[in-house]
C-alpha positions as CSV (number, residue, x, y, z in Angstrom):
1,X,0.0,0.0,0.0
2,X,1.2,3.5,-0.9
3,X,0.2,7.0,0.0
4,X,-2.5,6.9,-2.7
5,X,-5.8,8.7,-1.9
6,X,-8.0,6.0,-3.2
7,X,-6.1,3.3,-1.3
8,X,-6.2,5.4,1.9
9,X,-10.0,5.9,1.6
10,X,-10.6,2.2,0.9
11,X,-8.6,1.3,4.0
12,X,-10.9,3.5,6.1
13,X,-14.0,2.1,4.5
14,X,-12.8,-1.4,5.4
15,X,-12.2,-0.4,8.9
16,X,-15.6,1.4,9.6
17,X,-17.9,0.4,6.8
18,X,-21.1,1.0,8.6
19,X,-20.1,4.4,10.1
20,X,-21.9,7.4,8.7
21,X,-19.6,9.2,6.3
22,X,-21.7,11.9,4.6
23,X,-24.8,13.9,5.2
24,X,-26.0,16.0,2.3
25,X,-28.8,18.6,2.5
26,X,-30.1,19.2,-1.0
27,X,-32.3,22.3,-0.5
28,X,-31.8,23.7,3.0
29,X,-35.1,24.2,4.9
30,X,-37.0,21.5,2.9
31,X,-35.8,18.5,4.9
32,X,-34.6,16.7,1.7
33,X,-31.3,15.0,2.6
34,X,-29.1,11.9,1.8
35,X,-27.1,9.9,4.3
36,X,-24.4,7.5,3.3
37,X,-22.2,5.2,5.3
38,X,-18.5,4.7,4.3
39,X,-19.5,1.5,2.5
40,X,-22.3,3.1,0.6
41,X,-20.1,6.0,-0.5
42,X,-17.5,3.5,-1.6
43,X,-20.0,1.5,-3.6
44,X,-21.3,4.6,-5.3
45,X,-17.8,5.6,-6.3
46,X,-17.1,2.1,-7.6
47,X,-20.2,2.2,-9.8
48,X,-19.3,5.5,-11.4
49,X,-15.6,4.4,-11.8
50,X,-16.6,1.2,-13.7
51,X,-18.9,3.2,-15.9
52,X,-16.1,5.8,-16.7
53,X,-13.6,3.0,-17.3
54,X,-16.0,1.3,-19.8
55,X,-16.0,4.6,-21.7
56,X,-12.3,5.0,-22.2
57,X,-11.4,6.8,-19.0
58,X,-8.2,5.3,-17.6
59,X,-5.0,6.1,-15.8
60,X,-3.9,9.7,-16.4
61,X,-7.1,10.8,-18.2
62,X,-8.6,14.0,-17.0
63,X,-12.2,14.2,-15.8
64,X,-13.9,17.5,-15.2
65,X,-16.2,18.0,-12.2
66,X,-18.7,20.8,-13.1
67,X,-20.9,20.4,-10.0
68,X,-22.5,22.1,-7.0
69,X,-21.8,20.6,-3.6
70,X,-23.3,17.2,-3.2
71,X,-22.8,13.5,-2.8
72,X,-22.1,13.4,-6.6
73,X,-19.0,15.6,-6.3
74,X,-17.2,13.4,-3.7
75,X,-18.5,10.3,-5.5
76,X,-16.9,11.5,-8.8
77,X,-13.7,12.5,-7.1
78,X,-13.2,9.0,-5.7
79,X,-14.4,7.4,-8.9
80,X,-11.5,9.1,-10.7
81,X,-9.0,8.3,-8.0
82,X,-10.0,4.6,-8.0
83,X,-9.3,4.5,-11.8
84,X,-6.1,6.4,-11.5
85,X,-7.8,9.0,-13.6
86,X,-7.3,12.7,-12.7
87,X,-10.2,14.7,-11.2
88,X,-10.3,18.4,-12.3
89,X,-12.4,21.0,-10.6
90,X,-14.5,23.3,-12.8
91,X,-15.8,26.6,-11.5
92,X,-19.5,26.5,-11.9
93,X,-19.7,30.3,-12.4
94,X,-17.8,30.1,-15.6
95,X,-19.5,31.1,-18.8
96,X,-18.9,29.7,-22.3
97,X,-15.5,31.4,-23.1
98,X,-14.0,30.4,-19.7
99,X,-15.4,26.9,-19.9
100,X,-14.0,26.5,-23.4
101,X,-10.6,27.6,-22.1
102,X,-10.6,25.2,-19.1
103,X,-12.0,22.2,-21.0
104,X,-9.2,22.6,-23.6
105,X,-6.4,23.6,-21.3
106,X,-7.1,20.7,-18.9
107,X,-7.4,18.2,-21.8
108,X,-10.6,16.8,-20.4
109,X,-11.6,13.4,-21.6
110,X,-14.9,13.2,-19.7
111,X,-17.1,15.6,-17.7
112,X,-19.5,15.0,-14.8
113,X,-21.9,18.0,-14.6
114,X,-25.1,19.2,-12.9
115,X,-28.0,19.4,-15.3
116,X,-28.4,23.1,-14.5
117,X,-25.3,23.8,-16.5
118,X,-26.5,21.9,-19.6
119,X,-26.7,25.0,-21.8
120,X,-23.2,26.2,-20.9
121,X,-21.8,22.7,-21.5
122,X,-23.6,22.5,-24.9
123,X,-22.1,25.9,-25.9
124,X,-18.5,25.1,-24.9
125,X,-18.4,21.4,-26.0
126,X,-17.9,22.0,-29.8
127,X,-14.6,23.8,-29.0
128,X,-13.3,20.9,-26.9
129,X,-12.9,18.0,-29.3
130,X,-11.0,15.9,-26.8
131,X,-14.0,15.9,-24.4
132,X,-15.8,12.7,-25.5
133,X,-17.9,11.5,-22.7
134,X,-20.5,13.3,-20.6
135,X,-22.3,12.2,-17.4
136,X,-25.2,14.4,-16.3
137,X,-26.6,14.7,-12.8
138,X,-30.3,15.4,-12.7
139,X,-32.7,16.6,-15.4
140,X,-32.0,19.7,-17.6
141,X,-34.2,22.8,-17.4
142,X,-37.0,22.8,-20.0
143,X,-35.8,24.1,-23.3
144,X,-32.1,23.8,-22.6
145,X,-30.1,23.0,-25.7
146,X,-28.7,19.5,-25.6
147,X,-24.9,19.0,-26.0
148,X,-23.7,17.6,-29.3
149,X,-22.5,14.5,-27.5
150,X,-25.5,12.8,-25.7
151,X,-24.9,12.8,-22.0
152,X,-25.5,9.6,-19.9
153,X,-27.5,10.2,-16.8
154,X,-25.7,9.5,-13.6
155,X,-28.6,7.1,-12.6
156,X,-28.0,5.0,-15.7
157,X,-24.2,5.2,-15.2
158,X,-24.6,3.8,-11.7
159,X,-27.0,1.1,-12.8
160,X,-24.5,-0.1,-15.4
161,X,-21.5,0.0,-13.1
162,X,-20.5,-2.7,-10.6
163,X,-20.5,-1.8,-6.9
164,X,-17.4,-3.9,-6.3
165,X,-13.9,-2.7,-6.6
166,X,-11.8,-4.8,-8.9
167,X,-9.3,-2.0,-9.8
168,X,-5.6,-2.4,-10.5
169,X,-2.7,-1.4,-8.4
170,X,-2.3,2.3,-7.7
171,X,0.6,4.6,-7.0
172,X,1.6,7.5,-4.7
173,X,2.7,9.1,-8.0
174,X,-0.9,9.3,-9.3
175,X,-2.2,12.8,-10.0
176,X,-4.9,15.3,-8.9
177,X,-5.3,18.7,-10.6
178,X,-6.6,21.8,-8.8
179,X,-7.5,24.7,-11.1
180,X,-7.0,28.0,-9.3
181,X,-7.0,31.7,-10.1
182,X,-9.1,33.6,-12.6
183,X,-9.3,36.9,-10.7
184,X,-6.2,38.3,-12.3
185,X,-6.0,36.0,-15.4
186,X,-7.1,32.7,-16.8
187,X,-7.1,29.8,-14.3
188,X,-4.0,27.6,-13.9
189,X,-4.1,23.8,-13.1
190,X,-1.9,22.9,-10.1
191,X,-0.6,19.3,-10.6
192,X,-0.2,17.3,-7.4
193,X,1.1,13.9,-6.7
194,X,-1.2,12.0,-4.2
195,X,1.5,11.6,-1.7
196,X,2.5,15.2,-1.8
197,X,-1.0,16.4,-1.4
198,X,-1.7,14.0,1.5
199,X,1.2,15.5,3.5
200,X,1.0,19.2,2.4
201,X,-2.7,19.6,2.1
202,X,-4.0,17.1,4.6
203,X,-1.4,17.0,7.3
204,X,-0.4,13.5,6.6
205,X,-3.4,12.1,8.4
206,X,-3.0,14.4,11.4
207,X,-3.2,18.1,10.5
208,X,-2.4,19.2,14.1
209,X,-0.4,16.3,15.3
210,X,2.2,13.7,14.2
211,X,1.8,12.6,10.6
212,X,1.5,8.9,9.9
213,X,4.7,7.0,9.1
214,X,3.1,4.2,7.1
215,X,0.0,4.3,4.9
216,X,-1.5,1.5,6.9
217,X,-1.2,3.6,10.1
218,X,-4.1,5.8,8.9
219,X,-6.7,3.0,9.3
220,X,-5.0,1.8,12.5
221,X,-5.6,5.2,14.1
222,X,-9.3,5.1,13.0
223,X,-9.7,1.6,14.4
224,X,-8.3,2.8,17.7
225,X,-10.3,6.0,17.9
226,X,-13.9,6.9,18.1
227,X,-16.4,9.0,16.2
228,X,-18.2,12.2,17.0
229,X,-16.3,14.8,15.1
230,X,-18.5,16.4,12.4
231,X,-16.8,18.5,9.7
232,X,-18.9,21.1,7.8
233,X,-17.0,22.6,4.8
234,X,-19.4,25.4,3.7
235,X,-17.6,26.8,0.6
236,X,-18.0,25.1,-2.8
237,X,-16.2,21.8,-3.2
238,X,-15.0,23.2,-6.6
239,X,-12.4,25.1,-4.5
240,X,-9.6,23.1,-3.1
241,X,-10.1,24.0,0.6
242,X,-13.5,22.3,0.9
243,X,-12.5,19.1,-0.9
244,X,-9.3,18.8,1.2
245,X,-11.4,19.3,4.4
246,X,-13.6,16.4,3.3
247,X,-10.6,14.3,2.7
248,X,-9.2,15.1,6.1
249,X,-12.5,14.1,7.7
250,X,-12.6,10.8,5.9
251,X,-9.0,10.1,6.9
252,X,-10.1,10.5,10.5
253,X,-13.1,8.2,9.9
254,X,-15.5,11.0,10.8
255,X,-18.6,12.6,9.2
256,X,-18.9,15.3,6.6
257,X,-21.9,17.5,6.3
258,X,-22.6,19.3,3.0
259,X,-25.1,21.9,1.8
260,X,-25.7,22.4,-1.9
261,X,-25.3,26.2,-1.5
262,X,-24.3,28.5,1.3
263,X,-27.4,29.8,3.2
264,X,-26.3,31.2,6.5
265,X,-29.5,30.6,8.5
266,X,-29.5,26.9,7.3
267,X,-25.9,26.5,8.1
268,X,-26.7,27.3,11.7
269,X,-29.7,25.1,11.8
270,X,-27.6,22.2,10.5
271,X,-24.9,22.9,13.1
272,X,-27.6,22.5,15.8
273,X,-29.3,19.5,14.2
274,X,-26.1,17.5,13.3
275,X,-24.1,18.6,16.3
276,X,-21.4,20.0,14.0
277,X,-18.0,20.4,15.7
278,X,-15.9,22.1,12.9
279,X,-17.0,24.6,10.3
280,X,-14.7,25.8,7.5
281,X,-15.4,28.9,5.5
282,X,-13.7,31.8,3.7
283,X,-13.3,35.1,5.4
284,X,-15.7,37.8,6.6
285,X,-17.9,37.3,3.6
286,X,-19.1,34.0,5.0
287,X,-18.7,34.6,8.7
288,X,-20.4,38.0,9.0
289,X,-23.8,36.6,7.7
290,X,-23.6,34.0,10.4
291,X,-23.0,36.7,13.0
292,X,-26.1,38.6,11.6
293,X,-28.2,35.5,11.8
294,X,-27.1,34.6,15.4
295,X,-27.8,38.2,16.5
296,X,-31.2,38.3,14.7
297,X,-33.5,35.6,13.4
298,X,-31.6,32.6,14.8
299,X,-30.8,34.1,18.2
300,X,-30.6,31.2,20.6
301,X,-29.8,28.5,18.1
302,X,-27.7,25.8,19.8
303,X,-24.1,26.0,18.7
304,X,-22.6,24.4,21.8
305,X,-21.2,21.5,19.8
306,X,-19.0,23.8,17.7
307,X,-15.4,24.0,18.8
308,X,-13.7,25.4,15.7
309,X,-14.4,27.8,12.9
310,X,-11.6,28.1,10.4
311,X,-11.1,30.4,7.5
312,X,-8.8,29.7,4.5
313,X,-8.4,31.9,1.4
314,X,-9.4,35.2,3.1
315,X,-8.7,36.7,6.5
316,X,-11.2,36.9,9.3
317,X,-11.1,40.5,10.5
318,X,-10.6,41.4,14.2
319,X,-14.0,43.0,14.3
320,X,-16.0,40.1,12.9
321,X,-14.1,37.6,15.0
322,X,-14.9,39.5,18.2
323,X,-18.6,39.7,17.3
324,X,-18.8,36.0,16.6
325,X,-16.8,35.1,19.7
326,X,-19.3,37.0,21.9
327,X,-22.1,34.9,20.4
328,X,-20.4,31.5,20.3
329,X,-17.7,31.7,23.0
330,X,-17.0,28.0,22.9
331,X,-15.7,28.0,19.4
332,X,-12.0,28.7,18.5
333,X,-11.6,31.0,15.5
334,X,-8.7,30.1,13.2
335,X,-7.2,32.1,10.3
336,X,-5.5,29.3,8.4
337,X,-3.0,30.2,5.7
338,X,-2.4,28.2,2.6
339,X,-3.0,27.9,-1.2
340,X,-3.7,25.6,-4.0
341,X,0.1,25.6,-4.7
342,X,1.2,24.9,-1.2
343,X,-1.5,23.2,0.8
344,X,-1.5,24.3,4.5
345,X,1.3,26.7,5.6
346,X,0.2,27.8,9.1
347,X,-2.3,29.5,11.3
348,X,-2.4,33.2,12.3
349,X,-1.3,33.6,15.9
350,X,-2.6,37.1,16.5
351,X,-3.1,40.5,14.7
352,X,0.2,42.2,14.2
353,X,-1.5,45.5,15.0
354,X,-2.1,48.6,12.9
355,X,0.1,49.1,9.9
356,X,1.6,45.6,10.0
357,X,-0.5,42.9,8.3
358,X,-1.1,39.7,10.2
359,X,1.2,37.2,11.9
360,X,1.4,33.5,11.1
361,X,3.3,30.8,12.9
362,X,4.3,28.8,9.8
363,X,5.5,25.2,9.6
364,X,9.1,24.2,9.2
365,X,8.8,23.9,5.4
366,X,7.8,27.5,4.9
367,X,10.2,30.4,4.5
368,X,10.4,34.0,3.3
369,X,12.8,34.4,0.4
370,X,14.1,37.0,-2.0
371,X,12.0,36.4,-5.1
372,X,15.0,37.1,-7.4
373,X,17.7,35.0,-5.8
374,X,15.5,32.5,-3.8
375,X,17.7,33.0,-0.8
376,X,16.2,33.6,2.7
377,X,15.2,37.2,3.2
378,X,16.9,38.9,6.1
379,X,14.7,39.6,9.2
380,X,12.4,42.5,8.6
381,X,12.9,42.7,4.8
382,X,10.0,42.1,2.5
383,X,10.2,38.9,0.5
384,X,7.8,36.2,-0.9
385,X,6.6,33.2,1.0
386,X,8.0,29.9,-0.3
387,X,7.4,26.2,0.7
388,X,9.7,23.2,0.2
389,X,9.3,19.5,0.3
390,X,5.9,18.0,-0.6
391,X,5.0,20.6,-3.2
392,X,3.2,20.3,-6.6
393,X,4.9,19.2,-9.8
394,X,3.9,22.5,-11.5
395,X,1.2,24.0,-13.6
396,X,-0.5,21.8,-16.2
397,X,0.3,22.8,-19.8
398,X,2.2,25.9,-18.6
399,X,6.0,25.3,-18.5
400,X,6.8,29.1,-18.5
401,X,4.7,29.7,-15.4
402,X,6.0,26.5,-13.8
403,X,9.6,27.7,-14.3
404,X,8.7,31.1,-12.7
405,X,7.0,29.6,-9.6
406,X,8.9,26.3,-8.8
407,X,12.6,26.0,-8.2
408,X,15.2,23.8,-6.5
409,X,17.5,24.9,-3.7
410,X,19.4,23.1,-1.0
411,X,18.4,19.7,-2.4
412,X,14.7,20.5,-2.0
413,X,12.0,21.4,-4.4
414,X,10.3,24.8,-3.6
415,X,7.2,26.6,-4.7
416,X,7.2,30.4,-4.7
417,X,3.9,31.7,-3.4
418,X,2.1,34.9,-4.3
419,X,2.1,36.4,-0.9
420,X,4.6,39.0,0.3
421,X,5.8,38.8,3.8
422,X,8.5,39.5,6.4
423,X,10.0,37.3,9.1
424,X,11.3,38.4,12.5
425,X,14.2,37.0,14.5
426,X,11.8,34.5,16.2
427,X,10.7,33.1,12.9
428,X,7.2,34.5,13.1
429,X,6.0,35.6,9.6
430,X,3.9,38.7,9.0
431,X,1.9,38.3,5.8
432,X,1.4,41.6,3.9
433,X,-0.8,40.5,1.0
434,X,-0.7,39.3,-2.6
435,X,2.1,40.8,-4.5
436,X,0.0,40.8,-7.7
437,X,-2.5,43.2,-6.0
438,X,0.2,45.5,-4.4
439,X,-0.5,49.2,-5.0
440,X,2.6,51.3,-5.8
441,X,1.7,54.9,-4.9
442,X,4.6,57.3,-5.3
443,X,7.0,54.5,-4.6
444,X,5.3,53.3,-1.4
445,X,4.0,49.7,-1.5
446,X,0.5,49.2,-0.1
447,X,-1.2,45.8,0.3
448,X,-5.0,45.9,-0.2
449,X,-5.7,43.3,2.5
450,X,-4.2,45.5,5.2
451,X,-6.4,48.5,4.2
452,X,-9.5,46.2,4.0
453,X,-8.9,45.1,7.5
454,X,-8.8,48.7,8.7
455,X,-12.0,49.5,6.8
456,X,-13.9,46.5,8.1
457,X,-13.1,47.6,11.7
458,X,-15.5,50.5,11.2
459,X,-18.8,49.5,12.9
460,X,-20.9,50.6,9.9
461,X,-18.8,48.8,7.2
462,X,-20.1,45.4,6.2
463,X,-17.5,44.5,3.6
464,X,-14.8,46.2,1.6
465,X,-12.3,45.7,-1.2
466,X,-9.4,47.9,-2.1
467,X,-7.6,48.5,-5.4
468,X,-5.2,50.9,-7.0
469,X,-6.5,53.3,-9.6
470,X,-4.4,55.5,-12.0
471,X,-3.2,58.8,-10.6
472,X,-1.3,61.4,-12.6
473,X,0.9,62.4,-9.7
474,X,1.5,59.3,-7.8
475,X,1.1,56.6,-10.5
476,X,-1.7,54.9,-8.5
477,X,-3.8,55.9,-5.5
478,X,-5.7,53.8,-3.0
479,X,-9.4,53.4,-3.7
480,X,-11.9,51.6,-1.6
481,X,-15.2,49.9,-2.6
482,X,-17.4,49.8,0.5
483,X,-20.6,48.0,1.4
484,X,-22.3,49.5,4.5
485,X,-24.3,47.6,7.0
486,X,-28.1,47.6,6.5
487,X,-29.6,50.6,8.2
488,X,-26.2,52.3,8.8
489,X,-26.0,56.0,8.6
490,X,-24.3,57.3,5.4
491,X,-20.6,57.7,5.4
492,X,-18.4,59.9,3.2
493,X,-14.8,59.9,2.2
494,X,-13.8,62.2,5.1
495,X,-15.3,59.9,7.7
496,X,-13.7,56.8,6.1
497,X,-10.3,58.6,6.1
498,X,-10.6,59.7,9.8
499,X,-11.3,56.1,10.8
500,X,-8.5,54.6,8.7
501,X,-5.9,57.1,10.1
502,X,-6.3,55.6,13.5
503,X,-5.1,52.2,12.1
504,X,-3.0,53.0,9.1
505,X,0.0,55.1,8.0
506,X,-1.2,58.2,6.1
507,X,0.0,57.0,2.7
508,X,-2.2,53.8,3.0
509,X,-5.4,55.7,3.7
510,X,-7.9,55.6,0.8
511,X,-8.0,58.7,-1.4
512,X,-11.3,57.6,-3.0
513,X,-14.3,55.6,-1.9
514,X,-17.2,54.1,-3.8
515,X,-20.2,52.9,-1.9
516,X,-22.0,49.9,-3.3
517,X,-25.0,47.8,-2.2
518,X,-23.1,44.6,-2.7
519,X,-19.4,43.5,-2.8
520,X,-18.8,41.0,-5.6
521,X,-16.8,37.9,-4.5
522,X,-16.4,34.4,-5.7
523,X,-18.8,31.7,-4.4
524,X,-16.2,30.8,-1.8
525,X,-15.9,34.4,-0.5
526,X,-12.6,35.2,-2.2
527,X,-12.0,38.8,-3.4
528,X,-12.8,39.7,-7.0
529,X,-10.2,42.4,-7.5
530,X,-10.8,42.9,-11.2
531,X,-14.4,43.9,-10.3
532,X,-13.2,46.1,-7.5
533,X,-10.7,47.9,-9.7
534,X,-13.3,48.5,-12.4
535,X,-15.8,49.9,-9.9
536,X,-13.3,52.1,-8.1
537,X,-12.1,53.5,-11.5
538,X,-15.7,54.2,-12.5
539,X,-15.6,51.7,-15.4
540,X,-18.4,49.6,-13.9
541,X,-21.5,50.8,-12.0
542,X,-21.3,50.3,-8.2
């Protein structure tokens, strides 16, 4: 047995076959749900795997997953892994042009998709000649144009596929691709070996403890332990964080709860009903609605089972954390730090204070380096975060970007991340923000995330994004797009600036502000900086 994700999952299934593995709520509030044991989830994946195998999907072939959250997403992931095929996440917000790019760039052979996306699939399919087999989940909307290749319904695929395993040997070198990005350019596919992703993205079977030393040890730990931990990844599974959270839960032999879409009130009801212990989300955009619901229509809902709420991909601000902690004092709030290219890097220890970003106690494989020389940056000097060891192989179909991002030093393979940071003499890293979004105003470097944290500390600010807009004198100036709380008194630029000057150096204070009814973010809560820059520059209505 190797560190292969399908092998590891099957070892857990064989250890606790009758334990509940997955609870899926289709339409929150209706009571419609599905519950699967480990054995039932395994058989469902086997059926789809045998169907895909019978239609030419084999080792190394890429299969797109164009799906909302649901049983089918995890079923399809494991079906691919069992075949040694490569699952590829597809952003369900993409339109025809973006889908065409991804289908072709990823060299998809097959696609598993929700019926709601039938029209988009039909539009993009003629431009992706390599995509030969379609599996559709559910019934398409009335009048939706059918794809040029006739889809097989998932129900028929399952009926035709054997529930037994019967697959060949697998390898730790098998692949999984996570497509990431799109806010500053077209998405890139990060190519991971199973073993590398297991250790970097999933903690080697123990995210906060000692990683396993043998693949068999994972199931041995599950056999020796109990159940009762309930993981609730609330962002879309199409983003790596939620899928990796589900993997981690399964590696512990625990239960995963899923909602099709994020509805804050229903999330809280599910926490109470399922006795959820761990919720994962992305930033204030997902936590603040929970705060509003707990302080309003769902006041008194029982969240006593909850002991951790973690954010990855966006920072939980000090203000929103404090509000949530007052309402759910038993839950620990964690700002986790990582990326599709690195897996997990560390957890924020505390706010660094005004004018300093946020502090992270990173793992031993993470460092701050000079981006030009790849040598360690001196204490206090700005560099880029990098990680060594179990890192991806590179970007799929992009040797130029791979060469820019991955390098070898000291006998290790490294990945150069997009975040700028400093490190102090004690080894604590202060993350400043994404270098690609850094604003250069008169030679001063300003990181949007830092200004956003200051803005969201204002009691009347619900959400905010910051971008640089052209300025004749300074090259660029700081501009903010701000969404106020419902019922808040109007603010103006002067009021925003007075507030920010209590937390930021003068050159970081916004010189312009646009108020909007809604901040546009990805389905997982990540910032859409292209949108923010267009709104701030007046190129798009607020």
